[in-house]
C-alpha positions in Angstrom: -2.8 -25.4 12.4 -0.1 -22.8 11.2 -0.6 -21.8 7.7 1.6 -19.0 6.3 1.4 -19.6 2.8 -2.3 -18.5 2.4 -1.8 -14.9 3.6 -0.1 -11.8 2.0 1.5 -13.1 -1.1 4.3 -10.7 -0.9 5.7 -12.2 2.2 4.4 -15.8 2.0 7.6 -17.9 1.9 8.4 -21.6 2.0 11.4 -20.9 4.5 9.1 -19.1 6.9 6.9 -22.3 6.8 9.9 -24.5 7.3 11.4 -22.6 10.2 7.9 -22.4 12.0 8.0 -26.2 11.9 11.5 -26.7 12.8 11.2 -25.9 16.5 11.9 -23.0 18.9 14.7 -20.5 18.1 16.9 -18.8 20.8 15.8 -15.0 19.7 12.2 -15.3 18.4 10.3 -12.6 16.6 7.7 -10.6 18.7 4.5 -8.5 17.7 6.2 -5.4 19.4 9.3 -5.9 17.3 7.3 -6.0 14.1 5.4 -3.0 15.3 8.7 -1.0 16.1 10.2 -2.0 12.7 7.0 -1.1 10.9 6.9 2.3 12.6 10.4 3.0 11.6 9.6 2.0 7.9 6.7 4.3 8.0 8.7 7.2 9.3 11.2 6.5 6.3 8.3 6.6 3.8 7.1 10.0 5.2 10.6 11.4 4.9 11.0 9.9 1.5 7.6 11.6 0.6 8.9 15.0 1.8 12.2 14.8 0.0 10.5 13.5 -3.2 8.2 16.5 -3.2 11.0 19.0 -2.4 13.2 17.5 -5.3 10.1 18.1 -7.7 9.8 21.7 -6.5 13.5 22.2 -6.8 14.2 20.5 -10.1 10.8 20.7 -11.9 8.0 18.2 -13.0 10.5 16.3 -15.0 11.9 14.7 -11.8 8.6 13.0 -11.2 9.6 10.4 -13.9 13.0 9.7 -12.4 11.3 9.2 -9.0 8.7 6.8 -10.2 11.2 4.9 -12.2 13.5 4.6 -9.0 10.5 3.5 -7.0 9.6 0.7 -9.7 13.2 -0.5 -9.8 13.5 -0.5 -5.9 10.3 -2.5 -5.6 11.5 -5.2 -7.9 15.0 -5.3 -6.4 13.3 -5.9 -2.9 10.8 -8.4 -4.2 13.5 -10.6 -5.9 16.1 -9.9 -3.1 13.6 -11.4 -0.4 12.8 -14.3 -2.7 13.7 -17.3 -0.4 16.1 -15.0 1.6 13.9 -13.1 4.2 17.0 -12.0 6.2 17.6 -9.4 3.4 14.5 -7.5 4.5 16.9 -5.7 7.0 17.9 -3.4 4.1 15.0 -4.3 1.6 12.3 -3.0 4.0 13.9 0.6 4.5 14.8 0.8 0.8 11.3 0.1 -0.2 9.8 2.4 2.2 12.0 5.4 1.2 11.4 4.9 -2.5 7.7 4.2 -2.3 7.4 7.2 0.0 9.1 9.5 -2.4 6.7 8.1 -5.1 3.7 8.9 -3.2 4.9 12.3 -2.2 5.2 13.3 -5.8 2.1 11.7 -6.8 0.4 13.9 -4.1 2.1 16.8 -5.2 0.9 16.3 -8.9 -2.7 15.8 -7.8 -2.7 18.9 -5.6 -1.4 20.8 -8.7 -4.2 19.5 -10.7 -6.7 20.8 -8.1 -4.9 24.1 -7.8 -5.3 24.6 -11.7 -9.0 24.2 -11.3 -9.2 26.5 -8.2 -9.6 23.8 -5.7 -7.8 23.6 -2.5 -7.7 20.4 -0.5 -7.6 21.1 3.4 -4.1 20.3 4.5 -3.3 18.9 1.1 -4.1 15.6 -0.5 -0.9 13.9 1.0 -1.9 14.6 4.7 -5.6 13.7 3.9 -4.4 10.3 2.5 -2.2 9.6 5.4 -5.1 10.4 8.0 -7.3 8.1 6.0 -4.5 5.3 6.0 -4.0 5.8 9.7 -7.5 5.6 10.5 -8.0 2.4 8.2 -5.1 0.8 9.9 -6.3 1.3 13.3 -9.7 0.2 12.5 -8.7 -3.0 10.9 -6.5 -3.7 14.0 -9.5 -3.1 16.2 -11.6 -5.3 14.0 -9.0 -8.0 14.0 -8.3 -8.0 17.8 -12.1 -8.1 18.4 -12.4 -11.1 16.3 -15.0 -9.8 14.1 -13.1 -10.8 11.0 -10.8 -13.9 10.9 -9.0 -14.5 7.5 -9.8 -18.2 6.9 -9.0 -20.0 3.5 -12.2 -18.8 1.9 -11.7 -15.2 2.9 -8.2 -15.2 1.6 -9.2 -17.0 -1.7 -11.9 -14.3 -2.4 -9.6 -11.5 -1.4 -6.9 -12.8 -3.6 -9.2 -13.3 -6.5 -10.6 -9.7 -6.2 -7.0 -8.4 -6.0 -5.9 -10.2 -9.1 -8.9 -8.7 -10.9 -8.1 -5.3 -9.8 -4.6 -5.7 -10.8 -5.6 -6.9 -14.4 -7.9 -4.0 -14.7 -5.2 -1.5 -13.8 -2.9 -3.3 -16.3 -5.6 -3.0 -19.0 -6.1 0.7 -18.2 -2.4 1.4 -18.3 -2.0 -0.4 -21.9 -5.4 1.2 -23.3 -4.0 4.7 -22.0 -1.6 4.7 -24.9 -4.5 5.0 -27.2 -6.2 7.5 -25.2 -8.9 5.1 -23.9 -10.0 5.2 -20.2 -11.9 2.5 -18.4 -14.8 4.1 -16.7 -14.2 4.4 -13.0 -10.6 3.5 -13.1 -8.7 6.4 -14.7 -8.5 9.6 -12.8 -9.7 11.3 -16.0 -13.3 10.6 -15.1 -12.8 12.7 -11.9 -11.7 15.6 -14.0 -14.5 15.2 -16.4 -17.3 15.4 -13.9 -20.7 14.2 -14.2 -22.0 10.6 -13.4 -18.6 9.2 -14.5 -16.9 11.1 -11.6 -19.2 9.5 -9.1 -18.9 6.0 -10.5 -15.1 6.5 -10.2 -15.5 7.6 -6.7 -17.6 4.4 -5.7 -15.3 2.1 -7.5 -12.3 3.7 -5.6 -14.1 3.3 -2.5 -14.5 -0.6 -3.2 -10.9 -1.0 -4.1 -9.7 0.8 -1.0 -11.8 -1.6 1.1 -10.2 -4.6 -0.6 -6.7 -3.2 -0.1 -7.7 -2.5 3.8 -8.8 -6.1 4.2 -5.2 -7.4 3.4 -4.1 -5.6 6.6 -6.4 -8.2 8.5 -4.5 -11.1 6.6 -1.2 -9.5 7.5 -2.0 -9.2 11.2 -2.9 -13.0 11.2 0.2 -14.1 9.6 2.3 -12.0 12.0 0.5 -13.5 15.0 0.8 -17.0 13.5 4.6 -16.7 12.9 5.1 -15.1 16.4 3.2 -18.0 18.1 5.3 -20.5 16.0 8.4 -18.6 17.6 10.1 -17.9 14.1 13.4 -15.9 14.3 13.7 -12.4 15.1 15.0 -11.6 11.6 11.5 -12.0 10.2 10.4 -8.9 12.1 11.8 -6.8 9.2 10.3 -9.3 6.8 6.8 -8.7 8.1 7.5 -5.1 8.3 8.1 -5.1 4.6 4.9 -7.1 4.1 2.8 -4.6 6.0 4.4 -1.6 4.0 3.4 -3.3 0.7 -0.2 -3.2 1.9 0.0 0.3 3.5 1.5 1.7 0.3 -1.6 0.4 -1.7 -4.0 1.7 0.9 -2.3 5.1 0.8 -2.4 5.2 -2.9 -6.1 4.4 -3.1 -6.9 6.9 -0.2 -5.0 9.4 -2.2 -7.1 8.9 -5.2 -10.3 8.7 -3.2 -9.3 12.2 -1.7 -8.7 13.6 -5.1 -11.9 12.1 -6.5 -13.9 13.5 -3.5 -12.5 17.0 -3.8 -13.3 17.1 -7.6 -16.9 15.6 -7.1 -17.5 18.0 -4.4 -16.3 21.0 -6.6 -18.4 19.6 -9.5 -21.7 19.8 -7.4 -21.2 23.6 -6.8 
């Protein structure tokens, strides 16, 4: 039975379910089409990251705040624009990709500068390391899914959703407590810079969160396959590309933090 509500909450939509049960369309979505558009979105994100980093180098650290605010605004615009209107993904997915790429690019640059201030050099830079990790995870999850080793049933998605909500609430609590200089052990990157046992705990917690983020790719693949099998319209290809980008951005961010923590922990052992 087709079930599209129980997957990626970013792209789960009642209209998608309705169209899936409305019968075949003249120009249906294909897996190849989704892959092509996702590849284009990833390319835009990479270009956005390079431009964001170049902007910070040219203008100065103050530009970081502007990039992050622009990224947040664009994310909210895309989310509400796509609410009950997936056809808007044709412009929302590229907008999201470029702005999120810029945000990730300046974040990687910031973390690289922190390492440099401590005399640590990340091979190829943290941004490249995180990209390689993200690419490896995506390929691994696709192989696992295609091999049928993991199928996202209702229980799987329910557990994953619960864990994700817990992570989101923890991050929110860390953000609020940060105004008072309080850091939740293993969550804030301060623990990585302080070294000791806290740094290793943070590395382990970061690894667990990265696993949770990665498993959402399995859910995305299932939803795309279900929708293509139900012959939804081709306009949904951009919609699914957007959903995949949301997951990939999260995976990349966690991979970036993991690479940073690993570099700090390795230096701490010397």
